[in-house]
C-alpha positions in Angstrom: 105.8 120.7 88.4 106.0 120.5 92.1 104.8 117.9 94.4 102.3 120.2 95.6 99.5 119.3 93.1 100.1 121.5 90.1 99.2 121.1 86.5 102.8 120.4 85.3 105.4 118.0 86.9 108.6 118.4 89.3 112.4 117.4 93.0 116.1 116.9 96.5 118.3 114.3 98.0 116.9 112.9 101.2 118.6 113.8 104.5 119.4 116.9 106.5 116.7 119.6 106.1 119.3 122.3 105.9 119.8 125.4 108.0 116.6 126.7 109.6 115.3 130.1 108.6 114.5 131.0 112.2 113.3 129.7 115.5 109.8 128.2 115.9 107.1 130.5 117.0 106.3 130.4 120.7 103.1 132.1 121.5 103.3 134.1 118.3 100.0 135.9 117.5 97.8 134.2 114.9 97.6 137.3 112.8 100.0 140.0 111.9 99.7 143.5 110.6 97.1 144.3 107.8 99.8 144.1 105.1 100.9 140.7 106.3 97.3 139.4 106.6 96.7 140.6 103.1 99.8 138.9 101.8 98.7 135.6 103.4 95.2 136.1 101.9 96.8 136.4 98.4 98.8 133.2 99.0 95.8 131.3 100.2 93.8 132.4 97.1 96.6 131.1 94.9 96.6 127.8 96.7 92.9 127.3 96.5 92.8 128.2 92.8 95.8 126.3 91.6 96.2 123.3 93.9 92.9 121.8 95.0 94.3 118.6 96.5 96.9 120.5 98.5 94.3 123.0 99.7 92.0 120.2 100.7 94.7 118.8 102.9 96.0 121.9 104.6 92.4 122.8 105.8 93.1 120.4 108.6 95.9 122.5 110.0 95.6 125.3 112.6 95.2 128.7 110.9 98.8 129.8 111.5 100.3 126.7 110.0 97.8 126.7 107.1 98.8 130.3 106.2 102.5 129.4 106.4 101.9 126.4 104.1 100.1 128.6 101.6 103.1 131.0 101.5 105.4 128.0 100.8 103.0 126.8 98.0 102.7 130.3 96.4 106.5 130.6 96.0 106.8 127.0 94.8 104.0 127.7 92.3 105.8 130.8 91.0 109.0 128.8 90.5 107.0 126.0 88.7 105.2 128.5 86.5 108.5 130.0 85.3 109.7 126.5 84.3 106.4 125.6 82.6 105.9 128.8 80.8 106.5 129.7 77.1 109.5 132.0 77.7 112.9 131.2 76.2 115.5 129.3 78.2 117.6 132.4 78.9 114.6 134.4 80.2 113.5 131.5 82.4 116.9 131.0 83.8 117.2 134.7 84.6 113.8 134.7 86.4 114.7 131.7 88.4 117.9 133.4 89.5 115.8 136.4 90.4 113.9 134.1 92.8 117.1 133.1 94.4 117.7 136.8 95.0 114.3 137.1 96.7 115.2 134.1 98.9 118.4 135.9 99.9 116.3 138.9 101.0 114.1 136.7 103.1 117.1 135.1 104.8 118.6 138.5 105.5 115.4 139.9 106.9 115.2 142.5 104.2 111.5 142.1 103.2 109.4 144.8 104.7 105.8 144.3 105.6 104.7 146.8 102.9 106.8 145.2 100.2 105.0 145.1 96.9 105.5 141.3 96.5 102.8 139.6 98.7 104.5 136.2 98.4 107.7 137.6 99.7 105.9 139.2 102.6 104.1 136.1 103.6 107.1 133.9 103.2 109.2 136.2 105.3 106.6 136.1 108.1 106.3 132.3 107.9 110.1 132.0 108.1 110.2 134.1 111.2 107.5 131.9 112.8 108.7 128.4 111.8 112.1 126.7 111.1 111.5 126.5 107.4 114.6 125.1 105.6 114.7 127.9 102.9 117.7 126.1 101.2 115.1 123.6 100.0 113.7 126.3 97.7 117.2 126.5 96.1 117.0 122.8 95.4 113.5 123.4 94.0 115.0 126.0 91.7 117.8 123.6 90.8 115.2 121.0 89.8 113.2 123.4 87.6 116.5 124.5 85.9 117.0 120.8 85.1 113.5 120.8 83.6 114.3 123.9 81.6 117.4 122.4 80.2 116.4 118.7 79.9 113.2 117.2 78.5 113.9 113.6 79.1 115.5 111.4 81.8 117.4 108.2 80.9 117.2 106.2 84.1 115.1 106.0 87.2 118.1 107.4 89.1 118.1 110.4 86.8 114.4 111.0 87.3 114.5 110.4 91.1 117.2 113.1 91.4 115.0 115.5 89.6 111.9 114.5 91.6 113.7 114.8 94.9 114.8 118.3 93.9 111.3 119.4 93.2 108.8 117.3 95.2 111.1 116.2 97.9 112.0 119.9 98.6 108.3 120.7 99.1 108.1 117.8 101.6 111.0 119.1 103.7 109.7 122.7 103.5 106.4 121.5 104.8 108.1 119.6 107.6 109.6 122.9 108.8 106.0 124.1 109.4 104.7 120.8 110.8 107.6 120.1 113.2 108.0 116.7 114.9 106.6 115.5 118.2 110.0 114.2 119.5 112.7 116.6 118.3 116.1 115.2 118.6 115.1 111.6 118.8 116.8 109.1 116.4 113.6 108.6 114.5 112.8 112.3 114.2 116.2 112.7 112.6 114.9 110.6 109.7 111.8 112.7 109.3 113.3 114.8 106.4 114.1 111.6 104.5 110.5 110.3 105.0 109.0 113.7 103.9 111.3 113.6 100.9 110.3 110.1 99.9 106.6 110.9 100.3 107.1 113.9 98.0 108.7 111.6 95.5 105.6 109.3 95.6 103.3 112.2 95.0 105.4 113.4 92.1 105.6 110.1 90.4 101.8 109.9 90.6 101.6 113.4 89.1 103.8 112.3 86.2 101.6 109.3 85.4 98.5 111.6 85.5 100.1 114.1 83.2 101.6 111.8 80.5 99.7 113.2 77.6 99.7 116.8 78.8 103.4 116.7 79.2 103.9 115.1 75.8 102.0 118.0 74.2 104.6 120.3 75.7 107.5 118.2 74.5 108.2 116.7 77.9 108.7 113.1 78.8 109.5 112.4 82.5 109.4 108.6 82.8 112.8 107.0 82.3 113.6 106.4 78.7 115.0 103.0 79.4 111.7 101.9 80.9 109.6 103.5 78.2 111.7 101.5 75.7 111.2 98.3 77.7 107.4 98.7 77.4 107.4 100.0 73.8 106.1 103.3 74.9 108.7 105.8 73.6 106.9 108.7 72.0 103.3 107.3 72.3 101.7 109.7 74.6 100.7 112.4 72.1 97.6 110.4 71.0 94.4 109.5 72.8 94.8 105.9 71.8 97.6 103.3 72.4 99.4 102.3 69.3 100.0 98.6 68.5 102.9 97.1 70.3 102.8 99.6 73.2 102.2 98.1 76.6 100.9 101.2 78.4 99.1 99.1 81.0 102.3 97.3 81.9 104.2 100.5 82.1 101.6 102.1 84.4 101.4 99.1 86.6 105.2 99.0 86.9 105.4 102.7 87.9 102.4 102.3 90.3 104.2 99.5 92.2 107.2 101.8 92.5 105.0 104.7 93.7 103.3 102.4 96.3 106.6 101.4 97.7 107.6 105.0 98.1 104.2 105.8 99.7 104.8 103.0 102.2 108.2 104.4 103.2 107.0 108.0 103.2 104.1 107.1 105.5 106.7 106.4 108.3 106.6 110.2 108.7 103.0 110.1 110.1 103.8 108.9 113.7 106.4 111.6 114.0 103.9 114.5 113.5 101.3 116.0 115.8 97.7 114.9 115.2 96.6 117.7 112.9 99.8 117.8 110.9 99.6 114.0 110.6 96.0 114.3 109.5 97.0 116.9 106.8 99.8 114.7 105.4 97.6 111.6 105.5 94.8 113.3 103.7 96.9 114.7 100.9 98.7 111.4 100.5 95.4 109.6 100.6 94.0 111.7 97.8 97.1 110.9 95.7 96.8 107.2 96.5 93.2 107.3 95.3 94.4 109.1 92.1 97.0 106.3 91.6 94.3 103.7 92.0 92.1 105.4 89.4 95.0 105.5 87.0 95.9 101.9 87.4 92.3 100.8 87.1 92.2 102.4 83.6 95.7 103.2 82.3 94.4 104.5 79.0 92.4 107.2 80.7 95.6 109.3 81.1 95.6 109.6 77.3 92.0 110.7 77.1 92.2 113.6 79.6 93.2 114.5 83.1 92.3 111.8 85.7 91.0 113.3 88.9 89.6 112.3 92.2 85.9 113.1 92.9 85.2 115.4 95.8 83.5 112.7 97.8 86.6 110.5 97.6 88.7 113.4 98.7 86.4 113.9 101.7 86.9 110.3 102.6 90.6 110.8 102.5 90.3 113.8 104.8 88.1 111.8 107.2 90.6 108.9 107.2 93.4 111.4 107.9 91.5 112.8 110.9 90.8 109.4 112.2 94.5 108.7 112.6 94.1 105.2 111.1 97.1 105.5 108.8 99.4 106.7 111.5 98.2 103.8 113.8 98.8 101.3 111.0 102.3 102.6 110.5 103.0 102.3 114.3 101.8 98.7 114.3 103.8 97.8 111.2 107.0 99.3 112.7 106.3 97.5 116.0 106.5 94.2 114.2 110.0 94.9 112.9 112.9 93.2 114.6 113.7 95.2 117.7 110.3 96.8 117.8 111.0 99.4 115.1 113.6 100.8 112.7 117.1 101.2 113.9 
């Protein structure tokens, strides 16, 4: 599952965002031809229906960026659905390779406005308007292929590689739409790493939320070594915790890891313009609230899907709009030796 909030979990190494798909839009019109507008409408509908938390956050973006983000999500969702579906491994692999072919068409400018695939049309338009690192989609596909072939991860390093491929890729794709306020600066060069790390924090939170749901599909994402340490190997298929399993200890341990990742990923906020920063802060705030609810009652993840009430999401949006998280990061960095990171 991708870091964009989806029902099943998901992925790339931090660092360079990869080659850009095209130059940023300068004075580009906010709406294209009727087929392009219809394609974006389809992608926005997919986003609203399938990713409520993600949709909540991108409402804060200007319409052109919001549409571009919905196009990114729609393709990521398609990739994720292939991996999560009930098809056999060979068919899933073939369809994922088919998605690579679609990406090649987008890169080559071969997707016409009247193409029958609305996701391809919207993505091609978004890639013309913004420097979206389309190679990150290839890493997303790599991550889903890992998921198709592997059902468990032995160590945290193994799991983090998978998560950076899926969730980190989404963070870096999003950064292509957001842009940074100081392109070319030493700190802006680290933006892809921060976006990648924030995606990893979101994904780890997703994994905790979906422990039982994934177990029912034969999936186990948390590191097997750590599951064994807490006596939790194979215990998530039931609504109750068996004797000897320290579920609370496991969840608290993973939550501390997620919060460290959030703290590092939040260093992205001061590098973004106000509305992009508000969008990121709102989505991250919703997931931090979800993490808080899980840690307050770890066994709740075995009884059903833990969610964040709409009112709490609205508070996260308001907090994002206020800029308080970005300001807090600026103040924290200012207290570092030398006035900030090297």
